VEXKOL-58621 format. One line per 3 residues: their letters; for each residue x, y, z of N, C-alpha, C. Coordinates in steps of 0.02 Angstrom, whole numbers, padded with zeros to 5 digits. Layout:
a> X,Y,Z,X,Y,Z,X,Y,Z | ...
END
This chain:
mtt> 02935,-00765,-01346,02938,-00754,-01274,02992,-00702,-01260 | 02978,-00656,-01216,03027,-00603,-01202,03081,-00629,-01156 | 03138,-00596,-01158,03194,-00618,-01116,03191,-00590,-01046
dlf> 03144,-00545,-01032,03141,-00516,-00965,03095,-00555,-00917 | 03073,-00614,-00937,03034,-00656,-00891,03079,-00681,-00835 | 03049,-00691,-00777,03084,-00718,-00718,03143,-00675,-00697
tnd> 03135,-00610,-00697,03191,-00566,-00677,03175,-00522,-00617 | 03113,-00524,-00592,03093,-00477,-00539,03093,-00510,-00470 | 03097,-00468,-00418,03082,-00491,-00350,03006,-00501,-00349
yvt> 02984,-00560,-00332,02912,-00574,-00338,02875,-00573,-00271 | 02909,-00558,-00217,02876,-00553,-00152,02893,-00485,-00120 | 02845,-00459,-00083,02855,-00397,-00046,02834,-00408,00026
ydq> 02876,-00385,00072,02863,-00392,00144,02860,-00323,00176 | 02826,-00319,00233,02830,-00261,00277,02836,-00287,00349 | 02826,-00244,00397,02836,-00264,00467,02787,-00318,00490
ygl> 02733,-00329,00453,02684,-00380,00471,02693,-00445,00433 | 02738,-00447,00386,02750,-00508,00347,02739,-00497,00273 | 02716,-00549,00239,02707,-00547,00167,02650,-00500,00149
vea> 02663,-00454,00104,02613,-00406,00080,02583,-00431,00015 | 02627,-00453,-00030,02603,-00470,-00097,02652,-00519,-00130 | 02624,-00563,-00171,02665,-00605,-00215,02642,-00591,-00286
rcm> 02691,-00586,-00331,02676,-00573,-00401,02700,-00631,-00443 | 02674,-00636,-00502,02694,-00689,-00549,02770,-00686,-00557 | 02802,-00743,-00547,02875,-00746,-00553,02898,-00729,-00624
atn> 02855,-00740,-00673,02874,-00727,-00742,02859,-00655,-00763 | 02800,-00630,-00747,02778,-00566,-00775,02769,-00510,-00725 | 02772,-00524,-00661,02764,-00473,-00609,02692,-00451,-00598
vpi> 02643,-00488,-00622,02572,-00473,-00612,02553,-00497,-00542 | 02516,-00457,-00502,02495,-00479,-00436,02453,-00543,-00439 | 02470,-00592,-00395,02432,-00655,-00393,02411,-00674,-00321
ktr> 02441,-00643,-00271,02422,-00653,-00201,02429,-00586,-00166 | 02381,-00569,-00122,02382,-00506,-00088,02359,-00515,-00016 | 02392,-00480,00029,02370,-00481,00099,02307,-00438,00106
mee> 02260,-00463,00146,02199,-00425,00158,02176,-00437,00230 | 02133,-00394,00253,02103,-00403,00319,02040,-00445,00314 | 02031,-00487,00365,01972,-00530,00367,01949,-00534,00439
psr> 01884,-00537,00452,01861,-00544,00521,01888,-00608,00553 | 01908,-00603,00615,01933,-00661,00651,01877,-00711,00662 | 01892,-00774,00657,01842,-00826,00671,01831,-00835,00745
lds> 01880,-00813,00785,01875,-00820,00858,01841,-00761,00890 | 01850,-00702,00860,01821,-00641,00888,01800,-00596,00830 | 01736,-00594,00816,01711,-00557,00757,01723,-00482,00760
krf> 01743,-00457,00819,01758,-00386,00826,01830,-00370,00806 | 01870,-00421,00794,01940,-00412,00776,01951,-00434,00703 | 02004,-00409,00675,02023,-00427,00607,02092,-00459,00608
vyv> 02103,-00505,00562,02168,-00537,00554,02191,-00526,00482 | 02256,-00532,00472,02283,-00527,00404,02288,-00597,00375 | 02267,-00604,00313,02274,-00666,00276,02301,-00649,00207
vgk> 02336,-00696,00176,02359,-00686,00108,02314,-00727,00063 | 02277,-00693,00021,02230,-00726,-00023,02255,-00732,-00094 | 02241,-00788,-00125,02259,-00800,-00195,02209,-00765,-00240
han> 02234,-00735,-00293,02191,-00706,-00344,02167,-00763,-00390 | 02116,-00749,-00429,02089,-00800,-00475,02140,-00821,-00528 | 02190,-00778,-00541,02240,-00794,-00592,02301,-00831,-00564
yre> 02299,-00853,-00501,02355,-00887,-00469,02361,-00959,-00495 | 02421,-00977,-00515,02436,-01046,-00537,02504,-01067,-00508 | 02517,-01132,-00509,02581,-01158,-00486,02610,-01204,-00540
ipv> 02676,-01200,-00549,02712,-01243,-00595,02762,-01283,-00554 | 02756,-01350,-00554,02804,-01391,-00516,02870,-01397,-00553 | 02925,-01387,-00517,02992,-01394,-00546,03035,-01438,-00501
lla> 03082,-01473,-00532,03129,-01515,-00496,03191,-01475,-00478 | 03212,-01480,-00416,03272,-01445,-00393,03331,-01494,-00389 | 03391,-01467,-00386,03451,-01508,-00387,03456,-01557,-00328
dns> 03424,-01540,-00272,03426,-01585,-00214,03370,-01637,-00217 | 03339,-01645,-00277,03284,-01692,-00289,03219,-01674,-00253 | 03214,-01612,-00229,03151,-01589,-00200,03111,-01555,-00255
vsf> 03049,-01542,-00240,03004,-01509,-00288,02985,-01441,-00260 | 02984,-01392,-00304,02961,-01325,-00285,02906,-01306,-00333 | 02862,-01263,-00310,02807,-01240,-00352,02815,-01166,-00366
lmv> 02824,-01150,-00430,02832,-01081,-00450,02763,-01048,-00450 | 02760,-00988,-00424,02698,-00950,-00423,02695,-00907,-00486 | 02646,-00921,-00528,02639,-00884,-00590,02566,-00865,-00601
sse> 02555,-00820,-00649,02487,-00802,-00668,02460,-00852,-00718 | 02395,-00854,-00726,02364,-00902,-00771,02391,-00896,-00842 | 02409,-00836,-00863,02436,-00829,-00931,02504,-00861,-00940
meh> 02538,-00878,-00885,02604,-00908,-00887,02605,-00981,-00866 | 02548,-01012,-00855,02547,-01080,-00829,02577,-01132,-00876 | 02584,-01115,-00940,02614,-01162,-00987,02682,-01139,-01012
vvv> 02713,-01092,-00976,02778,-01065,-00997,02831,-01121,-00996 | 02876,-01117,-01043,02931,-01165,-01047,02983,-01147,-00994 | 03008,-01198,-00960,03061,-01188,-00910,03122,-01225,-00935
gep> 03159,-01193,-00980,03221,-01220,-01006,03280,-01196,-00964 | 03340,-01207,-00988,03400,-01188,-00950,03404,-01113,-00935 | 03392,-01068,-00983,03396,-00997,-00967,03346,-00976,-00914
eaa> 03284,-01001,-00920,03233,-00985,-00871,03249,-01015,-00803 | 03275,-01076,-00803,03291,-01110,-00740,03344,-01071,-00701 | 03393,-01044,-00735,03445,-01005,-00701,03415,-00942,-00670
kit> 03372,-00909,-00706,03339,-00848,-00679,03294,-00865,-00620 | 03257,-00920,-00626,03212,-00941,-00572,03251,-00959,-00509 | 03308,-00992,-00517,03351,-01008,-00460,03371,-00943,-00425
dqi> 03392,-00894,-00463,03410,-00829,-00434,03351,-00798,-00397 | 03291,-00803,-00426,03231,-00776,-00393,03216,-00810,-00327 | 03220,-00876,-00326,03206,-00914,-00265,03255,-00895,-00210
ira> 03318,-00889,-00227,03369,-00871,-00178,03358,-00800,-00153 | 03342,-00754,-00198,03329,-00685,-00179,03267,-00681,-00134 | 03215,-00720,-00149,03155,-00720,-00107,03171,-00744,-00036
kql> 03214,-00795,-00031,03234,-00820,00035,03273,-00766,00072 | 03317,-00731,00036,03355,-00676,00067,03307,-00622,00094 | 03258,-00602,00055,03209,-00552,00077,03170,-00576,00138
ele> 03151,-00640,00137,03114,-00669,00194,03156,-00666,00258 | 03219,-00686,00253,03263,-00687,00312,03277,-00616,00337 | 03289,-00570,00291,03301,-00501,00310,03240,-00472,00344
nag> 03180,-00487,00317,03119,-00462,00347,03108,-00491,00417 | 03131,-00552,00428,03125,-00584,00493,03177,-00559,00543 | 03221,-00513,00521,03270,-00484,00566,03333,-00525,00576
rsr> 03347,-00572,00531,03407,-00613,00537,03469,-00570,00522 | 03523,-00587,00554,03586,-00549,00545,03613,-00560,00474 | 03655,-00514,00453,03686,-00519,00387,03726,-00584,00380
eiv> 03759,-00605,00435,03799,-00666,00433,03755,-00728,00422 | 03698,-00730,00457,03653,-00787,00449,03624,-00788,00378 | 03603,-00730,00355,03575,-00726,00287,03626,-00750,00236
sav> 03688,-00726,00242,03740,-00746,00195,03753,-00821,00196 | 03754,-00849,00257,03767,-00921,00264,03711,-00962,00232 | 03649,-00944,00244,03593,-00981,00216,03593,-00975,00140
iag> 03602,-00916,00115,03601,-00904,00043,03658,-00942,00009 | 03717,-00942,00038,03774,-00977,00009,03760,-01052,00002 | 03725,-01080,00050,03709,-01151,00049,03653,-01170,00001
mrd> 03617,-01120,-00024,03560,-01134,-00068,03579,-01141,-00142 | 03633,-01110,-00163,03648,-01105,-00235,03647,-01173,-00270 | 03681,-01223,-00243,03682,-01288,-00276,03621,-01330,-00261
kkk> 03597,-01327,-00199,03540,-01369,-00179,03475,-01349,-00211 | 03464,-01285,-00218,03399,-01260,-00242,03402,-01239,-00315 | 03451,-01263,-00351,03456,-01249,-00422,03397,-01282,-00458
vlr> 03360,-01242,-00497,03304,-01269,-00534,03331,-01307,-00594 | 03310,-01370,-00601,03333,-01410,-00657,03284,-01408,-00716 | 03220,-01419,-00701,03171,-01421,-00756,03101,-01426,-00728
rlt> 03053,-01415,-00772,02983,-01423,-00755,02967,-01497,-00751 | 02925,-01517,-00704,02904,-01587,-00698,02848,-01602,-00748 | 02847,-01662,-00772,02794,-01684,-00817,02734,-01707,-00775
pqe> 02675,-01709,-00805,02616,-01734,-00768,02627,-01805,-00741 | 02662,-01847,-00779,02675,-01916,-00755,02720,-01916,-00694 | 02770,-01872,-00693,02815,-01868,-00635,02777,-01842,-00574
ikk> 02734,-01793,-00584,02695,-01766,-00529,02651,-01821,-00499 | 02619,-01859,-00542,02576,-01914,-00518,02617,-01965,-00479 | 02676,-01981,-00504,02720,-02031,-00471,02743,-02005,-00402
ifg> 02760,-01941,-00399,02785,-01911,-00337,02729,-01903,-00285 | 02673,-01876,-00308,02620,-01857,-00261,02562,-01907,-00260 | 02566,-01959,-00301,02513,-02009,-00301,02450,-01984,-00334
gnn> 02397,-02018,-00321,02333,-01999,-00351,02319,-02040,-00413 | 02258,-02037,-00435,02238,-02075,-00494,02206,-02030,-00546 | 02232,-01969,-00552,02205,-01922,-00603,02235,-01936,-00670
END
């Protein structure tokens, strides 16, 4: 496995919002904004973000005991999330939040305050096991 996994900014925004999401590990596009006819008025179009066929999610446990889902491509759905990867993923999640807040026009002070509070709470600890996922989210699969 290469050491450059989980090192890129994986979301792109413009004045209308999210443009694209790429695999957090490899930077391959997995979600893209597109135009779609409005369901309310067929003469108008709306923007939607559609998942590509290669879109997958990896559940991880965060330091605040919450669960986050990493967006990855199908080729990365079984990637190991050990300590080195977890540190990089934590940095990615925080950077993505920073980009989201900046795109929303938040002040530098607000962005700094939110980001400072995320470092310990949103630290990625590890990938969840199928048994843990079942226990957390229920179901009989």
